[in-house]
C-alpha positions in Angstrom: 116.2 99.9 153.9 119.1 98.5 155.7 122.8 96.9 155.4 125.7 95.2 156.3 127.6 92.1 157.0 130.8 89.8 156.0 131.0 86.5 155.3 131.9 82.9 153.3 134.2 80.1 155.0 133.2 78.9 158.6 130.4 80.9 160.3 129.3 80.6 164.1 126.0 81.5 165.1 125.5 82.4 169.1 122.6 82.3 170.7 122.3 84.5 174.1 119.5 84.2 176.4 118.3 84.9 179.8 119.8 88.7 179.7 118.0 91.1 181.5 118.5 94.2 178.9 115.4 96.2 176.8 117.9 95.8 174.0 119.8 92.2 173.8 121.6 90.6 171.3 119.6 87.7 169.4 122.7 86.5 167.1 126.4 86.8 166.3 127.1 86.1 163.2 131.2 86.0 162.9 133.3 85.0 160.2 137.3 84.0 160.3 137.6 85.7 156.6 140.6 88.1 157.3 139.2 90.7 155.4 136.5 93.3 156.4 133.4 94.3 155.6 132.7 97.8 154.6 129.0 97.6 154.4 125.7 95.7 153.7 121.8 95.9 153.3 119.0 93.9 153.8 115.9 92.7 151.9 112.9 92.6 154.4 109.5 90.7 155.1 106.5 92.1 156.5 106.3 90.8 160.1 104.0 88.3 160.6 101.5 88.9 163.0 102.6 87.2 166.9 106.6 86.2 165.1 109.2 88.2 164.5 110.3 87.6 160.9 114.2 87.6 160.6 115.9 88.8 157.5 115.7 86.7 154.1 118.4 88.3 152.2 121.5 90.2 152.9 123.9 92.7 150.5 127.5 92.2 151.6 130.6 93.9 149.9 133.5 92.7 151.4 135.8 95.6 151.0 136.2 95.3 147.8 134.0 96.2 144.3 131.8 92.9 144.4 128.5 93.0 146.5 127.5 89.1 147.3 124.1 88.5 147.8 123.3 85.7 150.2 120.0 83.7 151.1 119.2 82.4 154.8 119.3 78.6 154.4 118.7 77.2 157.8 121.6 78.6 160.1 123.4 78.9 157.0 124.3 81.7 154.8 124.4 80.9 150.8 125.5 82.6 148.2 123.5 83.3 145.3 124.2 86.5 143.4 127.2 88.5 142.9 127.1 92.0 141.4 130.4 93.2 139.9 129.6 96.2 137.8 131.8 98.4 140.1 135.6 99.0 139.4 136.3 100.5 142.7 135.7 99.7 146.3 132.2 100.0 147.1 130.9 102.7 150.0 127.6 101.7 149.9 124.5 100.3 149.6 120.9 100.3 150.1 118.3 98.1 149.0 114.8 99.5 149.0 112.1 96.9 150.6 108.9 97.8 148.5 110.3 98.3 144.8 113.0 95.7 145.4 115.9 97.8 143.9 119.1 97.7 145.4 121.9 101.0 145.0 125.4 100.4 145.4 128.0 103.6 144.9 131.9 103.1 145.1 135.0 104.7 144.9 134.8 104.5 141.2 132.6 107.9 141.2 129.8 105.8 140.0 126.5 104.7 141.0 124.3 101.7 139.8 120.9 100.8 140.1 120.5 97.2 140.9 116.5 95.7 139.4 116.3 91.8 139.7 114.8 90.2 135.7 114.3 86.8 135.6 116.4 85.7 138.3 119.2 88.0 137.4 120.0 91.3 138.9 120.8 93.9 136.1 122.5 97.1 136.5 121.8 100.9 134.8 124.6 103.3 135.3 123.5 106.6 137.3 124.6 110.1 135.8 125.8 111.5 139.4 128.2 113.8 137.6 130.8 114.1 140.5 135.0 113.9 140.3 135.6 112.3 143.6 134.5 108.8 145.1 131.1 108.2 146.1 131.0 108.0 149.9 126.8 107.0 150.8 124.0 106.5 149.0 120.5 106.4 150.8 116.8 105.8 149.4 114.2 108.0 150.3 111.2 106.7 151.8 109.2 106.5 148.8 111.6 105.0 146.5 111.4 107.4 144.0 114.9 109.2 144.3 117.7 108.7 146.4 120.7 110.9 147.8 124.2 110.6 147.6 127.3 111.9 149.2 130.7 111.8 147.5 134.4 113.9 148.0 133.5 116.4 145.5 132.0 118.6 148.4 128.4 117.9 147.1 124.9 115.7 146.8 123.6 114.4 144.3 119.6 113.8 144.1 119.3 110.9 141.6 115.5 110.5 140.4 114.4 108.7 136.9 113.0 110.6 133.9 110.7 108.4 132.8 110.7 110.3 129.3 114.6 109.4 128.2 114.6 106.1 130.7 117.3 107.2 132.5 118.9 108.1 136.0 119.4 111.6 136.4 121.2 114.0 139.6 120.8 117.3 140.8 123.3 118.4 142.7 123.2 120.2 146.4 126.3 122.3 146.7 125.4 125.4 148.9 127.3 125.6 152.2 129.4 122.4 151.9 132.9 122.7 152.3 134.6 119.0 152.8 133.3 115.4 152.5 129.8 114.5 152.8 130.0 111.4 155.3 126.8 110.3 156.4 122.9 111.0 155.3 119.3 110.3 156.6 115.8 111.0 154.7 113.3 112.8 156.8 109.8 110.9 156.7 108.3 113.6 154.5 110.3 112.1 151.4 111.6 115.9 150.9 113.7 116.5 153.8 117.4 115.1 153.6 119.6 115.2 156.5 123.7 115.5 155.9 126.7 115.5 158.1 130.2 115.8 156.6 134.1 116.4 157.3 134.0 120.1 157.5 132.2 119.9 161.2 128.8 120.9 160.3 125.6 119.1 160.4 122.7 120.5 157.8 119.2 119.6 156.5 118.3 120.2 152.8 115.0 120.4 150.9 115.3 118.0 147.8 111.9 118.7 146.5 111.7 118.0 142.9 108.5 119.3 140.9 108.9 116.9 137.9 108.5 113.8 140.2 106.4 114.9 143.4 104.0 117.0 144.5 104.6 120.5 146.4 105.4 119.2 149.8 103.4 120.9 153.1 105.0 122.7 156.1 107.3 121.4 158.2 108.5 121.9 162.2 111.7 122.5 160.0 110.2 125.5 157.9 107.1 126.0 155.4 109.6 127.2 152.2 111.0 124.2 150.6 112.4 125.0 147.4 115.3 122.4 145.7 118.7 122.8 147.6 116.6 125.3 150.7 118.7 124.7 153.5 116.6 123.9 156.7 119.0 123.7 159.2 123.1 124.4 159.9 124.7 123.5 162.5 128.5 124.5 163.0 129.5 123.4 165.7 129.5 120.0 165.9 133.4 119.2 167.2 134.7 117.0 164.7 133.5 114.9 161.7 129.8 114.0 161.3 130.1 110.5 160.9 126.5 109.7 161.1 122.9 111.2 161.5 119.4 109.8 162.3 116.3 111.7 162.0 113.2 110.8 164.9 110.3 108.7 163.7 108.2 112.1 163.4 110.5 113.7 161.5 110.7 116.9 164.1 114.5 115.7 166.1 117.7 115.0 164.0 120.5 113.3 166.1 124.0 113.0 164.7 127.7 111.5 166.7 130.9 113.2 165.4 134.7 112.4 166.1 134.7 114.3 169.4 132.8 111.7 171.0 129.9 113.4 171.3 126.4 112.6 170.5 124.0 115.7 169.6 119.6 116.2 168.8 118.5 119.1 167.1 114.4 119.3 167.9 112.5 121.3 165.6 109.9 121.6 168.2 112.1 123.6 170.4 113.0 126.5 167.9 115.9 124.1 166.8 117.3 123.8 170.0 120.6 121.4 169.6 121.5 119.6 172.6 125.3 118.1 172.8 126.5 115.1 175.6 130.0 114.8 175.3 131.4 111.1 176.7 134.8 109.6 178.0 134.1 106.8 175.6 135.8 106.3 172.0 134.1 108.4 168.9 130.9 107.2 168.0 130.2 106.4 164.3 127.0 105.3 164.0 123.6 106.7 165.2 120.3 105.1 164.5 116.7 106.2 166.1 114.7 103.2 167.5 111.7 104.7 168.9 110.3 107.9 169.4 112.6 108.3 172.2 115.3 105.9 172.4 118.7 106.2 170.4 121.3 103.8 169.8 124.8 104.5 168.9 128.0 103.2 168.6 131.6 103.0 167.2 135.1 102.4 168.2 134.5 101.3 171.7 133.1 98.0 170.2 130.0 98.2 171.7 126.6 100.2 170.8 125.1 102.5 173.7 121.5 103.5 174.3 120.2 107.2 174.7 117.0 108.5 175.2 115.8 111.9 174.5 112.3 112.7 175.8 111.9 116.8 175.4 113.9 119.8 175.5 117.3 119.8 176.9 116.9 115.7 178.4 119.1 113.8 176.3 120.5 111.4 178.5 123.0 108.4 178.4 120.9 104.9 179.4 123.0 101.7 179.5 125.5 100.0 177.6 124.1 97.4 175.4 126.3 94.3 175.1 127.1 90.6 176.9 130.7 89.7 178.1 131.7 87.3 175.5 131.4 84.2 176.0 134.3 81.8 175.9 134.7 78.5 176.8 137.8 77.2 179.3 139.4 74.6 179.1 143.0 72.6 177.9 144.7 74.1 175.0 144.9 71.9 171.9 148.1 71.6 170.2 147.0 73.2 167.2 145.4 76.5 169.2 148.8 76.4 171.0 150.4 76.7 168.1 148.3 78.6 166.2 148.4 81.7 168.9 152.8 81.2 168.7 152.0 82.2 164.8 149.1 84.9 165.5 150.5 86.3 168.7 154.0 85.4 169.3 153.1 83.9 172.4 150.8 80.6 173.6 148.6 82.6 176.1 145.3 83.4 175.2 145.1 87.6 175.4 144.1 90.3 174.0 140.1 89.4 173.4 137.6 92.3 174.5 134.9 91.9 176.8 132.4 92.3 174.2 130.6 90.6 171.5 132.4 92.8 168.8 136.5 92.5 168.5 136.7 95.6 166.6 135.0 98.9 165.7 131.5 99.1 164.9 131.3 101.0 161.8 127.2 100.6 160.9 124.2 100.2 162.7 120.9 99.7 160.8 117.2 98.7 161.0 116.2 94.9 160.5 112.9 94.5 161.2 110.1 96.8 160.5 110.4 100.9 160.8 112.2 103.7 163.0 108.7 103.6 164.5 108.5 100.1 165.7 111.5 98.4 165.3 112.2 94.9 166.4 115.5 93.8 165.6 118.3 96.2 164.5 121.9 95.0 163.2 126.0 96.6 163.5 128.5 95.4 161.6 131.7 95.8 163.3 135.7 96.0 161.6 136.4 92.4 163.3 133.7 91.0 159.7 131.1 90.1 162.7 127.6 91.4 162.3 125.1 90.9 165.8 121.3 91.1 165.4 119.9 93.0 168.3 116.6 92.4 169.9 114.6 95.4 171.1 112.1 95.6 173.7 110.5 99.3 174.6 
C-alpha cells in the first residue's frame, strides 16, 4: 500500500544510471504545475519472477478536495478517474492492494471507502465520529479495517459491519493529548503505532472481537484488549511526524521534529535508542528491510540508517544524486523567465539534489517491507522520485 504524486501539464522523466549505490533513483517524475502535492498512493501488481513490475495506477490529491487517478501509458501518466466526494482538502489516501479499495480522509472530518464497480469508483461514507479534521489514514495488513488519525485527539478504528452494511468506528482516546500525525500497522493486524503532536509515540491494540480472532502474544505484550496501550514513549523531543514498524514488527522507528530518528526494540525490553543529527527535521521514515531504514524531510534528500541490534542505530549514507543540468547558452525565453520569477537573469537557487523542496512522504512501490524493490518519495516541489533498493 502506498501513496503520492502530483501531475498534469508537462511531465519530465529522467533516467539515472551508473551510480554505485545500494539505493539509487530510477525515475524522477516532475510537474511544472505550481500547486503542491499533498498525498498519494499506488496500486500494485505482484512482481513477475526475474522482473520488477512498476506501478500501474496512482491516486493523487494535488492539494485540494479531489483525488485524481492516473494510469501509466508508456512514459506518460494518463488521468482516468477523478474522485470528488470530499468538500475539504484531502489529507490522507491509502490504496488496499488485495481488495482494490481506496480510503480517503480530509479536513472536512469525513472518510470515504471507494470501490470500483463497472469501471466507476463508488464512495461509501464512514461513520468516523470526529469533530476535528482528519489527518492520516491507513489500511490494516488484512484490509478488514483501517485506522484514521485526527485533530480530535483520538484514533478511529473503522471496520465494516455486515449486518447493517456500513462502516463503523471505535475510538482510542487513552492518553492522547494532541493531534495524531502518523500511523503504521504491526504485521499481526492488531497493534497500531501512532505518533502525535504531544511529543509522544504510542502503540495501541485494535483488537475487535466481532471481526477477528483473538490475537496471540507478541514481543510488545500478551494482553491486547481494544485500546490497550502497549508502548508509550514520552521523550521524543518534538512532534512525531512519522512511524514505521519493521517487517517482523519487533522494532518501531519514528522521526521527530528535533531532527532525530529513534528505534524502540521490543526484544530488548522495549529499549529506545535515539540518534540526533545536525540536519533539518525529518518528516517521513520507512523500513525497507529487516535492518535498513530510510528517512527524509526538510533536507530534500533521503538518508539511509541501519539498526542491527541493541543500541546499534547508525547513519549509513545520503541517498541522492546531484541534480543533472545541461549548461549552455541561455535562450531568450529562459532569460525573461528568470527575470520574471527571480528578478535576475542568472540561474540561481537550485539545490544539488533531485528534490528541490522538503520531502513529505516515503512509500513502498514494489513488494512489501520484507522484500522492498522500489520505494518512492514525494516533495513540496511537486516531484516524485522512484528509488531502487538493492540490499
